[in-house]
C-alpha positions as CSV (number, residue, x, y, z in Angstrom):
1,X,58.9,-65.6,178.3
2,X,57.5,-68.6,176.4
3,X,56.5,-72.2,176.7
4,X,54.3,-74.8,175.0
5,X,50.6,-74.2,175.4
6,X,47.8,-76.8,175.6
7,X,44.9,-76.9,173.1
8,X,42.5,-75.4,175.6
9,X,44.7,-72.4,176.7
10,X,44.5,-70.1,173.7
11,X,41.1,-68.9,172.7
12,X,40.7,-68.5,169.0
13,X,43.6,-70.9,168.3
14,X,42.3,-74.1,170.0
15,X,45.3,-76.3,169.2
16,X,48.4,-77.5,170.9
17,X,51.3,-75.1,170.5
18,X,54.4,-77.3,170.6
19,X,56.8,-74.7,169.0
20,X,57.6,-71.8,171.4
21,X,58.2,-69.6,168.3
22,X,54.5,-69.8,167.5
23,X,53.5,-68.0,170.7
24,X,56.0,-65.2,169.9
25,X,53.9,-64.5,166.7
26,X,50.5,-65.1,168.2
27,X,50.8,-62.8,171.2
28,X,50.8,-59.5,169.1
29,X,47.9,-60.5,166.9
30,X,45.6,-62.8,168.9
31,X,43.9,-61.7,172.1
32,X,43.6,-65.2,173.3
33,X,47.3,-65.7,173.0
34,X,48.0,-62.5,175.0
35,X,45.6,-63.7,177.7
36,X,47.3,-67.1,177.9
37,X,50.7,-65.4,178.2
38,X,49.5,-63.1,181.0
39,X,48.3,-66.0,183.0
40,X,51.7,-67.7,182.6
41,X,53.6,-64.5,183.5
42,X,51.5,-63.9,186.6
43,X,51.9,-67.5,187.8
44,X,55.7,-67.0,187.7
45,X,55.8,-63.5,189.0
46,X,53.5,-64.1,191.9
47,X,55.3,-67.3,193.0
48,X,56.7,-66.8,196.5
49,X,60.3,-67.8,197.1
50,X,60.2,-70.0,200.3
51,X,63.7,-68.8,201.3
52,X,63.1,-65.1,201.0
53,X,59.4,-64.9,201.6
54,X,59.0,-62.6,198.6
55,X,57.2,-63.0,195.4
56,X,59.4,-62.7,192.3
57,X,57.6,-59.5,191.3
58,X,58.5,-57.9,194.7
59,X,62.2,-59.0,194.8
60,X,64.6,-56.2,194.1
61,X,66.8,-58.8,192.4
62,X,64.3,-58.6,189.5
63,X,66.0,-55.8,187.6
64,X,64.4,-56.1,184.2
65,X,61.9,-58.3,182.3
66,X,61.9,-59.5,178.7
67,X,58.2,-60.4,178.2
68,X,58.8,-62.7,175.2
69,X,62.3,-63.7,174.4
70,X,63.8,-63.1,170.9
71,X,60.4,-62.0,169.5
72,X,61.6,-59.9,166.6
73,X,58.4,-59.6,164.6
74,X,60.0,-59.8,161.2
75,X,61.4,-63.2,162.0
76,X,58.3,-64.9,163.7
77,X,55.2,-63.8,161.7
78,X,55.7,-66.0,158.6
79,X,57.2,-69.5,159.3
80,X,53.9,-71.1,160.5
81,X,51.3,-71.0,157.6
82,X,48.3,-70.6,159.9
83,X,49.9,-67.7,161.7
84,X,51.1,-66.2,158.5
85,X,47.4,-66.2,157.2
86,X,46.4,-64.3,160.4
87,X,48.9,-61.6,159.7
88,X,48.1,-61.3,156.0
89,X,44.4,-61.1,156.7
90,X,45.0,-58.4,159.4
91,X,47.2,-56.5,157.0
92,X,44.4,-56.3,154.5
93,X,42.0,-55.0,157.2
94,X,44.7,-52.5,158.4
95,X,45.1,-51.1,154.9
96,X,41.3,-50.8,154.4
97,X,40.8,-49.2,157.8
98,X,43.6,-46.7,157.4
99,X,43.1,-46.0,153.6
100,X,46.6,-47.1,153.0
101,X,48.0,-47.3,149.4
102,X,51.5,-47.5,148.0
103,X,54.4,-49.8,148.0
104,X,53.2,-53.1,149.6
105,X,56.5,-54.0,151.1
106,X,56.9,-50.6,152.8
107,X,53.3,-50.8,154.0
108,X,53.7,-54.3,155.4
109,X,56.9,-53.2,157.3
110,X,54.9,-50.3,158.8
111,X,52.0,-52.7,159.7
112,X,54.4,-55.1,161.4
113,X,56.0,-52.4,163.4
114,X,52.7,-50.9,164.5
115,X,51.4,-54.3,165.5
116,X,54.5,-55.1,167.6
117,X,54.7,-51.6,169.3
118,X,51.0,-51.9,170.3
119,X,51.6,-55.4,171.7
120,X,54.7,-54.2,173.6
121,X,52.6,-51.4,175.2
122,X,49.9,-53.9,176.2
123,X,52.4,-56.1,177.9
124,X,54.1,-53.2,179.7
125,X,50.7,-52.0,180.9
126,X,49.9,-55.5,182.1
127,X,53.0,-55.4,184.3
128,X,52.3,-51.9,185.7
129,X,48.7,-52.8,186.4
130,X,49.8,-55.8,188.4
131,X,52.3,-53.8,190.5
132,X,55.4,-55.0,188.7
133,X,57.9,-52.2,188.3
134,X,61.0,-53.9,186.8
135,X,62.4,-52.3,183.7
136,X,60.9,-53.7,180.4
137,X,62.9,-54.7,177.4
138,X,62.4,-57.0,174.3
139,X,63.0,-57.3,170.6
140,X,66.4,-58.7,171.7
141,X,67.3,-60.5,168.5
142,X,68.5,-59.1,165.1
143,X,69.8,-55.7,164.1
144,X,67.2,-54.4,161.6
145,X,66.5,-50.7,161.5
146,X,62.8,-51.2,162.0
147,X,63.4,-52.6,165.4
148,X,64.6,-49.2,166.6
149,X,60.9,-48.1,166.6
150,X,60.1,-51.0,168.8
151,X,63.1,-50.6,171.1
152,X,62.5,-46.9,171.6
153,X,59.4,-47.8,173.7
154,X,61.4,-49.9,176.2
155,X,63.1,-48.8,179.4
156,X,66.3,-50.3,178.2
157,X,67.7,-51.8,175.0
158,X,68.9,-55.4,175.1
159,X,70.2,-57.7,172.4
160,X,71.8,-61.1,171.8
161,X,74.5,-62.3,169.6
162,X,76.7,-65.4,169.1
163,X,79.7,-66.3,167.1
164,X,79.8,-69.8,165.5
165,X,76.4,-70.8,166.9
166,X,75.8,-74.4,165.5
167,X,73.7,-74.2,162.4
168,X,73.9,-77.2,162.9
169,X,77.7,-77.5,162.3
170,X,80.5,-75.1,163.3
171,X,82.6,-73.0,160.9
172,X,85.8,-73.0,163.0
173,X,86.6,-69.5,161.8
174,X,87.9,-66.5,163.6
175,X,85.3,-63.8,164.2
176,X,88.0,-61.1,163.9
177,X,89.2,-62.3,160.5
178,X,85.9,-63.5,158.9
179,X,83.8,-60.3,158.5
180,X,84.3,-56.9,159.9
181,X,80.6,-56.2,159.3
182,X,79.5,-59.2,161.3
183,X,82.1,-59.2,164.0
184,X,80.1,-60.0,167.1
185,X,80.6,-56.8,169.3
186,X,80.3,-54.5,166.2
187,X,77.0,-56.1,165.2
188,X,75.5,-55.0,168.5
189,X,76.7,-51.4,168.3
190,X,74.2,-50.1,165.8
191,X,71.3,-51.5,167.9
192,X,72.0,-49.1,170.7
193,X,69.7,-46.1,171.3
194,X,71.5,-43.1,172.8
195,X,70.0,-42.1,176.1
196,X,68.8,-45.6,177.0
197,X,70.7,-48.3,179.0
198,X,72.2,-51.0,176.8
199,X,72.9,-54.6,177.6
200,X,73.8,-57.8,175.8
201,X,72.1,-60.4,178.0
202,X,73.3,-63.3,175.8
203,X,76.6,-63.6,173.9
204,X,79.0,-66.4,173.4
205,X,81.7,-67.6,171.0
206,X,80.5,-71.2,171.0
207,X,82.6,-74.2,171.9
208,X,84.2,-76.1,170.2
209,X,85.3,-73.1,168.0
210,X,89.0,-73.0,168.2
211,X,89.1,-69.2,168.3
212,X,86.6,-68.8,171.1
213,X,89.2,-67.2,173.4
214,X,88.7,-64.0,171.3
215,X,85.3,-63.5,173.1
216,X,86.3,-62.0,176.5
217,X,88.9,-59.5,175.2
218,X,86.7,-58.4,172.3
219,X,83.5,-58.0,174.2
220,X,85.2,-56.5,177.2
221,X,87.1,-53.9,175.1
222,X,84.3,-52.8,172.9
223,X,81.7,-52.7,175.6
224,X,84.0,-50.6,177.8
225,X,84.8,-48.3,174.9
226,X,81.1,-47.6,174.3
227,X,80.0,-47.7,178.0
228,X,77.6,-50.5,177.7
229,X,75.7,-51.3,180.9
230,X,75.8,-55.0,181.0
231,X,77.3,-58.0,179.2
232,X,76.3,-61.6,180.1
233,X,78.1,-64.6,178.6
234,X,75.5,-67.3,177.9
């Protein structure tokens, strides 16, 4: 999904990427970053397991792939000033090329969605072109409505959620009593897309929260009620 990249690995960037979040933002907008990511992905997927004699890409245990983990575009495009400039410059070009006028916030939201959908299609094509047939997912963080446009393109929908994740301290509150809108299983419900498999490949009620025993019963009950396809405690 992601790692640190050396200064000679990303054409057009040419500097050390020490923050994995930066590559999440660069892949959709910089061809050199996409190329560096594909090399990393192929090295992993073509690796032959000495015990099975199979490459990872050929192993039936590889059910699904998230190309870039927690890469929700609205959360990654702006924290790094240099990356932010790339997006703002591309936005101006996008408006000019498409004769776009109107509310700038709405236009920028459309721009981000189009950029991310196009990038997801590129990565999915890369897998297919290299004989990799596992189901593809992604955008597995946050619950914004705009992500529905991105997730519709995937083979399955996946998301992540935690209760009392250290930020950096713990709140020691009960999820059930704190906010019905944010209650962990309920937060995941609106991110489903009917007709597509749905998984939560990361969830946890983090230790040492004193109410963490709520997790198993709540996630088990709500996922069974809604016929989710997989829940993985991280």
